[in-house]
C-alpha positions in Angstrom: -17.7 -25.0 9.6 -15.0 -23.0 11.3 -16.0 -19.6 12.7 -13.7 -16.8 13.7 -14.5 -14.2 16.3 -14.2 -10.5 15.6 -11.0 -10.4 17.7 -9.6 -13.4 15.7 -10.2 -11.6 12.5 -8.5 -8.4 13.7 -5.5 -10.5 14.9 -5.2 -12.7 11.9 -5.5 -10.0 9.3 -3.6 -7.3 11.3 -6.6 -4.9 11.1 -7.7 -2.2 13.5 -11.2 -2.4 14.9 -12.1 0.9 13.4 -11.1 -0.3 9.9 -13.4 -3.3 10.1 -16.2 -1.0 11.4 -15.6 1.4 8.6 -15.9 -1.4 6.0 -19.2 -2.5 7.7 -20.6 1.1 7.5 -19.5 1.4 3.9 -21.5 -1.8 3.1 -18.4 -3.8 2.0 -19.0 -6.5 4.5 -22.0 -7.2 6.8 -21.6 -6.5 10.5 -20.8 -9.7 12.3 -19.4 -11.0 15.5 -18.4 -14.4 13.9 -16.9 -14.7 10.5 -16.4 -17.6 8.1 -13.3 -18.5 6.1 -14.9 -16.9 3.1 -15.4 -13.7 5.1 -11.7 -13.8 5.9 -10.8 -14.1 2.3 -13.1 -11.1 1.4 -11.6 -9.1 4.2 -8.0 -9.9 3.1 -8.9 -8.7 -0.4 -10.4 -5.5 1.0 -7.2 -4.9 3.0 -5.1 -5.4 -0.1 -7.2 -3.1 -2.2 -7.2 -0.4 0.5 -3.4 -0.6 0.7 -3.3 0.4 -3.0 -5.4 3.5 -2.1 -8.6 2.5 -3.8 -11.4 4.1 -1.8 -14.1 2.2 0.0 -16.7 4.1 -2.2 -15.0 3.0 -5.4 -14.7 -0.6 -4.2 -18.4 -0.6 -3.2 -19.5 0.8 -6.6 -17.4 -1.7 -8.5 -18.7 -4.6 -6.5 -22.3 -3.6 -6.9 -21.8 -3.0 -10.7 -20.1 -6.5 -11.0 -23.0 -8.1 -9.1 -25.4 -6.6 -11.6 -23.3 -7.2 -14.7 -22.2 -10.7 -14.0 -24.9 -11.9 -11.6 -22.3 -12.7 -8.9 -23.2 -13.0 -5.3 -19.7 -11.9 -4.0 -17.3 -10.6 -6.7 -14.5 -10.1 -4.2 -14.5 -13.9 -3.8 -15.7 -15.2 -7.2 -13.4 -13.1 -9.3 -9.9 -11.6 -9.0 -10.0 -8.0 -8.0 -7.4 -5.8 -9.7 -6.6 -2.2 -8.9 -6.6 0.1 -12.0 -5.4 3.4 -10.7 -8.1 4.7 -8.3 -10.7 2.2 -9.7 -11.3 -1.5 -9.3 -11.6 -4.0 -12.1 -12.1 -7.8 -12.0 -10.4 -10.6 -13.9 -13.3 -12.9 -14.7 -13.6 -15.8 -17.2 -10.2 -14.8 -18.8 -11.2 -11.2 -19.3 -10.4 -8.0 -17.4 -13.8 -6.4 -16.7 -14.3 -2.8 -15.4 -17.9 -3.2 -14.3 -18.5 0.6 -13.8 -17.8 1.5 -17.4 
């Protein structure tokens, strides 16, 4: 399995170290020094969501609610995340699900 160093992740995804650290502190991704390809996919999704101005808190709440509602381990990978205003919904099994409501 291919592993990517923290520096590789920052370079590949064009992230700043403080952004990655902030996502770790927000509980959106576990702190690591080496990342898997799946981690990169999750980080890319987070980067895209943050670019649409969805807050880390809103993302975390939606991810946690989706885990409980659909029993998913990692909704950012297992479903398609969709920004809906300042909130996050997921396209899952052909339906658009807002797990918080």
